[in-house]
C-alpha positions, 0 to 999 in steps of 0.5 A: 445783690447781697448786702451785709448792713453793719450797724453801731449799736450805742444808743438808740438812734442809729437802731431807728435808721437801721429799722427805716432801712429794713423796712425799705430793703425788704420792700425791694427783695434785697437779700441783707444780714444785719451786724450789729456792735457797741452794745452787749448782745443781751441789751437789744430789744424790739429786734424782730425786723432784723432777722437772724442778726449777729452782734459783737462787742465793737467799740463804744463810749462809757458815760458818767453822770451825763458826760463821757468818761474817757477813762471808763471808754478805754477801760471798757474798750479792747483794741485786741479784740476789735481786731480780733472781731475785724480778721473774724468777719468773713465776707464771702459772698457779699456785693456790699457793706452798708454801714452806719458808723459800726468799725467792725463790718467797715474794716472788714470790708476795708481789708477783704476788698469789699465795696462799702457805702456809709449812711450816717448823720457822723458822715454829714459832719465832714462837711461845714455844717454847725460844729461844737467842740471839733477837736483833732480827736474827733476828727480822727474819729470821724475818719478812722472809726468805720471808714467807707469807700462812699459816705453819705451823711444825713441832717435836718438841713442840707446847709448847702452840702450834699447831704440827705434828708433824716430817715424818719417813721413816725406814727401819725399825730393822735390826741394831741396833749400839749400838757404831756411830755415825753421825756428821754434823758438816758445818760442822767440818773433817775433822781436828777430826773425826778428833781428836775421835773418835780416842779411842774404838777400841771404838766404830766411827764412820760419818762423812758430810761433803763433805771429804777424811777426813785421811791419819791418820784413825783405822781405826775411823773410816770416812769417806764423802761424802753420799749420802741413802739410804747415810745412811738405812741407817746412820741405821737400824742405828746406836746414836747420832748425833752431828751439828750441831743441825739439826732433821731429823736430830734429828727422824729420830733421835727416831723412831727412838729413837737417842741423839742429841749435837748440836753446834751452828752458832755464831752460828746462832739456829735451831741454838741454839734447837733445843739449848734444846728439845732439852734442856728435853724431855730429849731429846738432849745437846749440847757447845758445841765438839768436846769428847771428854769429852762424848763419853765420857759420851754413849757410855755413856748409855742408848738412848731410847724412839723417838717415833712420829710420823704422816704428817705429809706425808700429812695436810697435802696432803689439808687443802691441797686442801680449800682451808680454809687459815685452819684450820692450828691443827685440822690440828695439833691433830688430828696431835698426838692421834695422837702418844704423847709420853714421859711426861717430855715431857707437861708441858713448857713454855718 
């Protein structure tokens, strides 16, 4: 079996899931090529596990001051360029396109008649899971952004639907320190982040951000660019996580038993829906703006119990090799039977 794996490159969550899958595919000797879009090719990092991958522009969402900017998004994206990329992506020789919400490979598979399977958090939002701000545009986006023959979503809870558990690979907890806090707020300005954290001198904040730290950044705020290895190491030892409301980092925090405070990207349907799910499950707290009072209350909150999610990537690759791609519900059921969810979660439904 030869697979083309298309991955949405906007943000780091899709990349984290792809890294889990890359390891699982390699372990079972699957011939796979990786294809990324949604980010400038020069802005990818820690990509060694993907071998000689390809990257194109695709489509992405532009942000400004913590919100999706429709005007900026329209300006930065070219539908004509997307159509050109789809036509130029030759899938000859591939038996399957595996897709994580990546439009170029999805539409190329559709136009060339190559079987496609989608594995993404977005696919879970097709079900009646907790959702907020579900406009007609969001539903169109879910249906047509990256269409596939078979779709498997993933979420923190199955909510009674055929949804996979999260794809998680984390370092074990080491030297746990409740006063060390990891901060990942990529859509907020460096000055706003430092201002938010400035009054909590008894805590040490480890900020991962592409921007440069302000000159007046507090001494207890430790600033660095994004490194996957450094990020995972700090995540393993911290007491809590302040982050945007992306899916993968929250999944890692839940797996490690880290308390979680999220600030969603306004105008981003997926992140707003993630907040709704976390609130329903009682799995994390949220703030709609950078509010120091919310941070103050959250810092004093207790540590949750970790959740041992199974090795979803390994099970998914075995299922892919079997070729019975209409049996995704059976795969989901088998994996959830391996999960011991918190007692308070077990009867939750949207």
